[in-house]
PDB file of the backbone (N, CA, C, O) and the ligand in Angstrom, with CONECT records:
HET     CU  A 101       1
ATOM      1  N   MET A   1       0.883  -1.205   0.006  1.00  0.00           N
ATOM      2  CA  MET A   1       0.024   0.071  -0.043  1.00  0.00           C
ATOM      3  C   MET A   1       0.865   1.209  -0.041  1.00  0.00           C
ATOM      4  O   MET A   1       1.768   1.327   0.787  1.00  0.00           O
ATOM      5  N   LYS A   2       0.620   2.093  -0.953  1.00  0.00           N
ATOM      6  CA  LYS A   2       1.384   3.350  -1.052  1.00  0.00           C
ATOM      7  C   LYS A   2       0.559   4.530  -0.517  1.00  0.00           C
ATOM      8  O   LYS A   2      -0.669   4.474  -0.465  1.00  0.00           O
ATOM      9  N   ASN A   3       1.223   5.537  -0.143  1.00  0.00           N
ATOM     10  CA  ASN A   3       0.657   6.705   0.503  1.00  0.00           C
ATOM     11  C   ASN A   3       1.196   8.058  -0.100  1.00  0.00           C
ATOM     12  O   ASN A   3       2.405   8.286  -0.151  1.00  0.00           O
ATOM     13  N   VAL A   4       0.232   8.959  -0.560  1.00  0.00           N
ATOM     14  CA  VAL A   4       0.763  10.199  -1.009  1.00  0.00           C
ATOM     15  C   VAL A   4      -0.133  11.317  -0.335  1.00  0.00           C
ATOM     16  O   VAL A   4      -1.315  11.153  -0.033  1.00  0.00           O
ATOM     17  N   THR A   5       0.609  12.498  -0.137  1.00  0.00           N
ATOM     18  CA  THR A   5      -0.143  13.640   0.304  1.00  0.00           C
ATOM     19  C   THR A   5      -0.034  14.706  -0.768  1.00  0.00           C
ATOM     20  O   THR A   5       1.053  15.041  -1.239  1.00  0.00           O
ATOM     21  N   LEU A   6      -1.168  15.217  -1.130  1.00  0.00           N
ATOM     22  CA  LEU A   6      -1.281  16.185  -2.152  1.00  0.00           C
ATOM     23  C   LEU A   6      -1.807  17.596  -1.596  1.00  0.00           C
ATOM     24  O   LEU A   6      -2.723  17.619  -0.774  1.00  0.00           O
ATOM     25  N   VAL A   7      -1.262  18.660  -2.019  1.00  0.00           N
ATOM     26  CA  VAL A   7      -1.900  19.918  -1.636  1.00  0.00           C
ATOM     27  C   VAL A   7      -2.833  20.330  -2.810  1.00  0.00           C
ATOM     28  O   VAL A   7      -2.426  20.466  -3.964  1.00  0.00           O
ATOM     29  N   VAL A   8      -4.135  20.520  -2.409  1.00  0.00           N
ATOM     30  CA  VAL A   8      -5.157  20.731  -3.486  1.00  0.00           C
ATOM     31  C   VAL A   8      -5.645  22.146  -3.182  1.00  0.00           C
ATOM     32  O   VAL A   8      -5.954  22.500  -2.044  1.00  0.00           O
ATOM     33  N   ASP A   9      -5.699  22.956  -4.278  1.00  0.00           N
ATOM     34  CA  ASP A   9      -6.148  24.312  -4.267  1.00  0.00           C
ATOM     35  C   ASP A   9      -7.614  24.394  -4.628  1.00  0.00           C
ATOM     36  O   ASP A   9      -7.994  23.839  -5.658  1.00  0.00           O
ATOM     37  N   GLY A  10      -8.511  25.082  -3.811  1.00  0.00           N
ATOM     38  CA  GLY A  10      -9.907  25.267  -4.279  1.00  0.00           C
ATOM     39  C   GLY A  10     -10.932  24.533  -3.468  1.00  0.00           C
ATOM     40  O   GLY A  10     -12.122  24.668  -3.752  1.00  0.00           O
ATOM     41  N   MET A  11     -10.536  23.735  -2.438  1.00  0.00           N
ATOM     42  CA  MET A  11     -11.467  23.059  -1.681  1.00  0.00           C
ATOM     43  C   MET A  11     -11.944  23.987  -0.567  1.00  0.00           C
ATOM     44  O   MET A  11     -11.131  24.437   0.240  1.00  0.00           O
ATOM     45  N   HIS A  12     -13.179  24.268  -0.508  1.00  0.00           N
ATOM     46  CA  HIS A  12     -13.731  25.263   0.437  1.00  0.00           C
ATOM     47  C   HIS A  12     -14.571  24.723   1.486  1.00  0.00           C
ATOM     48  O   HIS A  12     -14.676  25.329   2.552  1.00  0.00           O
ATOM     49  N   CYS A  13     -15.241  23.523   1.248  1.00  0.00           N
ATOM     50  CA  CYS A  13     -16.136  23.005   2.307  1.00  0.00           C
ATOM     51  C   CYS A  13     -16.120  21.420   2.242  1.00  0.00           C
ATOM     52  O   CYS A  13     -15.489  20.746   1.428  1.00  0.00           O
ATOM     53  N   LYS A  14     -16.904  20.979   3.218  1.00  0.00           N
ATOM     54  CA  LYS A  14     -17.072  19.445   3.372  1.00  0.00           C
ATOM     55  C   LYS A  14     -17.546  18.838   2.012  1.00  0.00           C
ATOM     56  O   LYS A  14     -17.104  17.752   1.636  1.00  0.00           O
ATOM     57  N   SER A  15     -18.372  19.489   1.345  1.00  0.00           N
ATOM     58  CA  SER A  15     -18.874  18.833   0.125  1.00  0.00           C
ATOM     59  C   SER A  15     -17.720  18.732  -0.975  1.00  0.00           C
ATOM     60  O   SER A  15     -17.782  17.811  -1.789  1.00  0.00           O
ATOM     61  N   CYS A  16     -16.747  19.583  -1.021  1.00  0.00           N
ATOM     62  CA  CYS A  16     -15.570  19.588  -1.859  1.00  0.00           C
ATOM     63  C   CYS A  16     -14.902  18.275  -1.452  1.00  0.00           C
ATOM     64  O   CYS A  16     -14.632  17.431  -2.306  1.00  0.00           O
ATOM     65  N   GLU A  17     -14.643  18.100  -0.200  1.00  0.00           N
ATOM     66  CA  GLU A  17     -13.912  16.882   0.333  1.00  0.00           C
ATOM     67  C   GLU A  17     -14.654  15.584  -0.061  1.00  0.00           C
ATOM     68  O   GLU A  17     -14.047  14.604  -0.494  1.00  0.00           O
ATOM     69  N   LEU A  18     -16.019  15.621   0.113  1.00  0.00           N
ATOM     70  CA  LEU A  18     -16.784  14.502  -0.245  1.00  0.00           C
ATOM     71  C   LEU A  18     -16.769  14.079  -1.698  1.00  0.00           C
ATOM     72  O   LEU A  18     -16.774  12.901  -2.057  1.00  0.00           O
ATOM     73  N   LEU A  19     -16.749  15.165  -2.538  1.00  0.00           N
ATOM     74  CA  LEU A  19     -16.688  15.022  -3.999  1.00  0.00           C
ATOM     75  C   LEU A  19     -15.340  14.344  -4.411  1.00  0.00           C
ATOM     76  O   LEU A  19     -15.307  13.395  -5.195  1.00  0.00           O
ATOM     77  N   ILE A  20     -14.270  14.876  -3.851  1.00  0.00           N
ATOM     78  CA  ILE A  20     -12.999  14.370  -4.090  1.00  0.00           C
ATOM     79  C   ILE A  20     -12.763  12.897  -3.687  1.00  0.00           C
ATOM     80  O   ILE A  20     -12.197  12.050  -4.379  1.00  0.00           O
ATOM     81  N   GLU A  21     -13.307  12.726  -2.417  1.00  0.00           N
ATOM     82  CA  GLU A  21     -13.201  11.316  -1.789  1.00  0.00           C
ATOM     83  C   GLU A  21     -13.949  10.447  -2.746  1.00  0.00           C
ATOM     84  O   GLU A  21     -13.367   9.455  -3.186  1.00  0.00           O
ATOM     85  N   ASP A  22     -15.127  10.697  -3.102  1.00  0.00           N
ATOM     86  CA  ASP A  22     -15.976   9.852  -3.932  1.00  0.00           C
ATOM     87  C   ASP A  22     -15.242   9.554  -5.255  1.00  0.00           C
ATOM     88  O   ASP A  22     -15.198   8.392  -5.660  1.00  0.00           O
ATOM     89  N   SER A  23     -14.698  10.502  -5.903  1.00  0.00           N
ATOM     90  CA  SER A  23     -13.999  10.303  -7.087  1.00  0.00           C
ATOM     91  C   SER A  23     -12.757   9.423  -7.049  1.00  0.00           C
ATOM     92  O   SER A  23     -12.480   8.622  -7.942  1.00  0.00           O
ATOM     93  N   LEU A  24     -11.980   9.640  -5.884  1.00  0.00           N
ATOM     94  CA  LEU A  24     -10.860   8.860  -5.677  1.00  0.00           C
ATOM     95  C   LEU A  24     -11.147   7.390  -5.351  1.00  0.00           C
ATOM     96  O   LEU A  24     -10.493   6.475  -5.850  1.00  0.00           O
ATOM     97  N   LYS A  25     -12.207   7.200  -4.447  1.00  0.00           N
ATOM     98  CA  LYS A  25     -12.662   5.851  -4.226  1.00  0.00           C
ATOM     99  C   LYS A  25     -13.179   5.171  -5.572  1.00  0.00           C
ATOM    100  O   LYS A  25     -13.051   3.963  -5.775  1.00  0.00           O
ATOM    101  N   GLY A  26     -13.732   5.989  -6.411  1.00  0.00           N
ATOM    102  CA  GLY A  26     -14.278   5.479  -7.634  1.00  0.00           C
ATOM    103  C   GLY A  26     -13.226   4.946  -8.610  1.00  0.00           C
ATOM    104  O   GLY A  26     -13.500   4.121  -9.481  1.00  0.00           O
ATOM    105  N   ILE A  27     -12.021   5.455  -8.420  1.00  0.00           N
ATOM    106  CA  ILE A  27     -10.898   4.811  -9.221  1.00  0.00           C
ATOM    107  C   ILE A  27     -10.096   3.854  -8.447  1.00  0.00           C
ATOM    108  O   ILE A  27      -9.074   3.385  -8.948  1.00  0.00           O
ATOM    109  N   GLY A  28     -10.498   3.508  -7.202  1.00  0.00           N
ATOM    110  CA  GLY A  28      -9.837   2.449  -6.457  1.00  0.00           C
ATOM    111  C   GLY A  28      -8.952   2.873  -5.277  1.00  0.00           C
ATOM    112  O   GLY A  28      -8.267   2.043  -4.679  1.00  0.00           O
ATOM    113  N   ALA A  29      -8.972   4.150  -4.954  1.00  0.00           N
ATOM    114  CA  ALA A  29      -8.189   4.512  -3.677  1.00  0.00           C
ATOM    115  C   ALA A  29      -8.809   3.830  -2.587  1.00  0.00           C
ATOM    116  O   ALA A  29     -10.017   3.602  -2.519  1.00  0.00           O
ATOM    117  N   GLU A  30      -7.829   3.462  -1.612  1.00  0.00           N
ATOM    118  CA  GLU A  30      -8.335   2.657  -0.460  1.00  0.00           C
ATOM    119  C   GLU A  30      -8.767   3.666   0.707  1.00  0.00           C
ATOM    120  O   GLU A  30      -9.753   3.433   1.406  1.00  0.00           O
ATOM    121  N   LYS A  31      -8.063   4.663   0.853  1.00  0.00           N
ATOM    122  CA  LYS A  31      -8.297   5.532   1.950  1.00  0.00           C
ATOM    123  C   LYS A  31      -8.060   6.992   1.633  1.00  0.00           C
ATOM    124  O   LYS A  31      -7.028   7.335   1.057  1.00  0.00           O
ATOM    125  N   VAL A  32      -8.978   7.850   1.990  1.00  0.00           N
ATOM    126  CA  VAL A  32      -8.808   9.265   1.652  1.00  0.00           C
ATOM    127  C   VAL A  32      -9.008  10.111   2.886  1.00  0.00           C
ATOM    128  O   VAL A  32     -10.050   9.971   3.526  1.00  0.00           O
ATOM    129  N   SER A  33      -8.098  10.969   3.266  1.00  0.00           N
ATOM    130  CA  SER A  33      -8.335  11.795   4.369  1.00  0.00           C
ATOM    131  C   SER A  33      -7.957  13.287   4.210  1.00  0.00           C
ATOM    132  O   SER A  33      -7.109  13.550   3.356  1.00  0.00           O
ATOM    133  N   PHE A  34      -8.432  14.177   4.855  1.00  0.00           N
ATOM    134  CA  PHE A  34      -8.135  15.653   4.608  1.00  0.00           C
ATOM    135  C   PHE A  34      -7.756  16.321   5.855  1.00  0.00           C
ATOM    136  O   PHE A  34      -8.255  16.048   6.946  1.00  0.00           O
ATOM    137  N   GLU A  35      -6.786  17.274   5.637  1.00  0.00           N
ATOM    138  CA  GLU A  35      -6.285  18.118   6.786  1.00  0.00           C
ATOM    139  C   GLU A  35      -6.056  19.457   6.162  1.00  0.00           C
ATOM    140  O   GLU A  35      -4.989  19.641   5.576  1.00  0.00           O
ATOM    141  N   GLY A  36      -6.947  20.410   6.227  1.00  0.00           N
ATOM    142  CA  GLY A  36      -6.899  21.665   5.550  1.00  0.00           C
ATOM    143  C   GLY A  36      -6.915  21.430   4.040  1.00  0.00           C
ATOM    144  O   GLY A  36      -7.836  20.828   3.489  1.00  0.00           O
ATOM    145  N   SER A  37      -5.880  21.919   3.406  1.00  0.00           N
ATOM    146  CA  SER A  37      -5.833  21.783   1.930  1.00  0.00           C
ATOM    147  C   SER A  37      -5.043  20.540   1.525  1.00  0.00           C
ATOM    148  O   SER A  37      -4.862  20.315   0.328  1.00  0.00           O
ATOM    149  N   LYS A  38      -4.579  19.750   2.436  1.00  0.00           N
ATOM    150  CA  LYS A  38      -3.911  18.492   2.189  1.00  0.00           C
ATOM    151  C   LYS A  38      -4.837  17.307   2.168  1.00  0.00           C
ATOM    152  O   LYS A  38      -5.722  17.093   2.996  1.00  0.00           O
ATOM    153  N   VAL A  39      -4.519  16.521   1.073  1.00  0.00           N
ATOM    154  CA  VAL A  39      -5.346  15.308   0.909  1.00  0.00           C
ATOM    155  C   VAL A  39      -4.344  14.174   0.982  1.00  0.00           C
ATOM    156  O   VAL A  39      -3.324  14.167   0.293  1.00  0.00           O
ATOM    157  N   ASN A  40      -4.677  13.178   1.872  1.00  0.00           N
ATOM    158  CA  ASN A  40      -3.849  12.073   2.017  1.00  0.00           C
ATOM    159  C   ASN A  40      -4.569  10.882   1.377  1.00  0.00           C
ATOM    160  O   ASN A  40      -5.740  10.621   1.655  1.00  0.00           O
ATOM    161  N   ILE A  41      -3.860  10.188   0.539  1.00  0.00           N
ATOM    162  CA  ILE A  41      -4.506   8.965  -0.235  1.00  0.00           C
ATOM    163  C   ILE A  41      -3.664   7.757  -0.074  1.00  0.00           C
ATOM    164  O   ILE A  41      -2.455   7.803  -0.298  1.00  0.00           O
ATOM    165  N   SER A  42      -4.265   6.682   0.306  1.00  0.00           N
ATOM    166  CA  SER A  42      -3.693   5.369   0.379  1.00  0.00           C
ATOM    167  C   SER A  42      -4.202   4.579  -0.779  1.00  0.00           C
ATOM    168  O   SER A  42      -5.409   4.501  -1.012  1.00  0.00           O
ATOM    169  N   PHE A  43      -3.291   3.989  -1.510  1.00  0.00           N
ATOM    170  CA  PHE A  43      -3.663   3.173  -2.672  1.00  0.00           C
ATOM    171  C   PHE A  43      -2.799   2.074  -2.980  1.00  0.00           C
ATOM    172  O   PHE A  43      -1.662   2.038  -2.511  1.00  0.00           O
ATOM    173  N   ASP A  44      -3.282   1.094  -3.794  1.00  0.00           N
ATOM    174  CA  ASP A  44      -2.544  -0.050  -4.201  1.00  0.00           C
ATOM    175  C   ASP A  44      -1.756   0.367  -5.444  1.00  0.00           C
ATOM    176  O   ASP A  44      -2.329   0.699  -6.481  1.00  0.00           O
ATOM    177  N   GLU A  45      -0.454   0.340  -5.314  1.00  0.00           N
ATOM    178  CA  GLU A  45       0.467   0.756  -6.431  1.00  0.00           C
ATOM    179  C   GLU A  45       0.205  -0.108  -7.788  1.00  0.00           C
ATOM    180  O   GLU A  45       0.426   0.388  -8.893  1.00  0.00           O
ATOM    181  N   GLY A  46      -0.241  -1.323  -7.637  1.00  0.00           N
ATOM    182  CA  GLY A  46      -0.487  -2.135  -8.739  1.00  0.00           C
ATOM    183  C   GLY A  46      -1.824  -1.816  -9.461  1.00  0.00           C
ATOM    184  O   GLY A  46      -2.074  -2.296 -10.567  1.00  0.00           O
ATOM    185  N   ARG A  47      -2.658  -1.007  -8.815  1.00  0.00           N
ATOM    186  CA  ARG A  47      -3.859  -0.665  -9.397  1.00  0.00           C
ATOM    187  C   ARG A  47      -4.005   0.744  -9.919  1.00  0.00           C
ATOM    188  O   ARG A  47      -4.756   1.060 -10.842  1.00  0.00           O
ATOM    189  N   LEU A  48      -3.207   1.574  -9.233  1.00  0.00           N
ATOM    190  CA  LEU A  48      -3.273   3.031  -9.480  1.00  0.00           C
ATOM    191  C   LEU A  48      -2.019   3.792  -9.521  1.00  0.00           C
ATOM    192  O   LEU A  48      -1.126   3.526  -8.717  1.00  0.00           O
ATOM    193  N   HIS A  49      -1.892   4.677 -10.358  1.00  0.00           N
ATOM    194  CA  HIS A  49      -0.703   5.492 -10.487  1.00  0.00           C
ATOM    195  C   HIS A  49      -1.000   6.876  -9.942  1.00  0.00           C
ATOM    196  O   HIS A  49      -2.114   7.379 -10.084  1.00  0.00           O
ATOM    197  N   PRO A  50      -0.042   7.467  -9.342  1.00  0.00           N
ATOM    198  CA  PRO A  50      -0.218   8.774  -8.700  1.00  0.00           C
ATOM    199  C   PRO A  50      -0.737   9.869  -9.804  1.00  0.00           C
ATOM    200  O   PRO A  50      -1.422  10.833  -9.463  1.00  0.00           O
ATOM    201  N   ASN A  51      -0.392   9.655 -10.994  1.00  0.00           N
ATOM    202  CA  ASN A  51      -0.842  10.673 -12.049  1.00  0.00           C
ATOM    203  C   ASN A  51      -2.293  10.491 -12.238  1.00  0.00           C
ATOM    204  O   ASN A  51      -2.958  11.480 -12.546  1.00  0.00           O
ATOM    205  N   GLN A  52      -2.873   9.326 -12.088  1.00  0.00           N
ATOM    206  CA  GLN A  52      -4.287   9.131 -12.216  1.00  0.00           C
ATOM    207  C   GLN A  52      -5.029   9.862 -11.112  1.00  0.00           C
ATOM    208  O   GLN A  52      -6.066  10.486 -11.335  1.00  0.00           O
ATOM    209  N   ILE A  53      -4.468   9.765  -9.918  1.00  0.00           N
ATOM    210  CA  ILE A  53      -5.051  10.471  -8.704  1.00  0.00           C
ATOM    211  C   ILE A  53      -5.105  11.944  -8.917  1.00  0.00           C
ATOM    212  O   ILE A  53      -6.111  12.593  -8.630  1.00  0.00           O
ATOM    213  N   LYS A  54      -3.933  12.522  -9.462  1.00  0.00           N
ATOM    214  CA  LYS A  54      -3.986  14.004  -9.756  1.00  0.00           C
ATOM    215  C   LYS A  54      -4.903  14.312 -10.716  1.00  0.00           C
ATOM    216  O   LYS A  54      -5.567  15.338 -10.560  1.00  0.00           O
ATOM    217  N   GLN A  55      -5.102  13.509 -11.844  1.00  0.00           N
ATOM    218  CA  GLN A  55      -5.895  13.770 -13.004  1.00  0.00           C
ATOM    219  C   GLN A  55      -7.415  13.840 -12.540  1.00  0.00           C
ATOM    220  O   GLN A  55      -8.174  14.708 -12.970  1.00  0.00           O
ATOM    221  N   VAL A  56      -7.786  12.909 -11.673  1.00  0.00           N
ATOM    222  CA  VAL A  56      -9.172  12.875 -11.188  1.00  0.00           C
ATOM    223  C   VAL A  56      -9.541  14.028 -10.384  1.00  0.00           C
ATOM    224  O   VAL A  56     -10.665  14.521 -10.485  1.00  0.00           O
ATOM    225  N   ILE A  57      -8.607  14.514  -9.544  1.00  0.00           N
ATOM    226  CA  ILE A  57      -8.800  15.724  -8.762  1.00  0.00           C
ATOM    227  C   ILE A  57      -8.971  16.914  -9.652  1.00  0.00           C
ATOM    228  O   ILE A  57      -9.851  17.747  -9.435  1.00  0.00           O
ATOM    229  N   ARG A  58      -8.129  16.999 -10.658  1.00  0.00           N
ATOM    230  CA  ARG A  58      -8.190  18.067 -11.641  1.00  0.00           C
ATOM    231  C   ARG A  58      -9.496  18.052 -12.335  1.00  0.00           C
ATOM    232  O   ARG A  58     -10.112  19.106 -12.491  1.00  0.00           O
ATOM    233  N   GLU A  59      -9.981  16.858 -12.785  1.00  0.00           N
ATOM    234  CA  GLU A  59     -11.194  16.780 -13.454  1.00  0.00           C
ATOM    235  C   GLU A  59     -12.359  17.316 -12.722  1.00  0.00           C
ATOM    236  O   GLU A  59     -13.310  17.843 -13.300  1.00  0.00           O
ATOM    237  N   GLU A  60     -12.267  17.170 -11.396  1.00  0.00           N
ATOM    238  CA  GLU A  60     -13.357  17.721 -10.578  1.00  0.00           C
ATOM    239  C   GLU A  60     -13.341  19.210 -10.448  1.00  0.00           C
ATOM    240  O   GLU A  60     -14.252  19.831  -9.900  1.00  0.00           O
ATOM    241  N   GLY A  61     -12.257  19.774 -10.978  1.00  0.00           N
ATOM    242  CA  GLY A  61     -12.157  21.286 -11.031  1.00  0.00           C
ATOM    243  C   GLY A  61     -11.308  21.904  -9.972  1.00  0.00           C
ATOM    244  O   GLY A  61     -11.412  23.095  -9.680  1.00  0.00           O
ATOM    245  N   TYR A  62     -10.428  21.051  -9.372  1.00  0.00           N
ATOM    246  CA  TYR A  62      -9.563  21.572  -8.288  1.00  0.00           C
ATOM    247  C   TYR A  62      -8.082  21.533  -8.847  1.00  0.00           C
ATOM    248  O   TYR A  62      -7.725  20.731  -9.711  1.00  0.00           O
ATOM    249  N   ARG A  63      -7.266  22.470  -8.274  1.00  0.00           N
ATOM    250  CA  ARG A  63      -5.864  22.382  -8.643  1.00  0.00           C
ATOM    251  C   ARG A  63      -5.023  21.710  -7.726  1.00  0.00           C
ATOM    252  O   ARG A  63      -5.063  21.924  -6.515  1.00  0.00           O
ATOM    253  N   VAL A  64      -4.186  20.821  -8.326  1.00  0.00           N
ATOM    254  CA  VAL A  64      -3.190  20.133  -7.403  1.00  0.00           C
ATOM    255  C   VAL A  64      -1.965  20.929  -7.462  1.00  0.00           C
ATOM    256  O   VAL A  64      -1.397  21.104  -8.540  1.00  0.00           O
ATOM    257  N   VAL A  65      -1.519  21.427  -6.358  1.00  0.00           N
ATOM    258  CA  VAL A  65      -0.422  22.305  -6.279  1.00  0.00           C
ATOM    259  C   VAL A  65       0.948  21.462  -6.426  1.00  0.00           C
ATOM    260  O   VAL A  65       2.035  22.038  -6.385  1.00  0.00           O
TER     261      VAL A  65
HETATM  262 CU    CU A 101     -16.880  23.040  -1.283  1.00  0.00          CU2+
END
């Protein structure tokens, strides 16, 4: 299990977090947690590439710093 922390710009409220969490779980992320503008994602390296994670967050309209 691999773990990455990304700084995401544009998250303003709980529903932003839920939207991002749903999208990441949708592509197979195991665990998603938030601390301010930081998003911590646990995932299986065999199933998911960090670039896919960034892409999904960007597709939801947020900026990955
Ligand atoms: Cu929001």
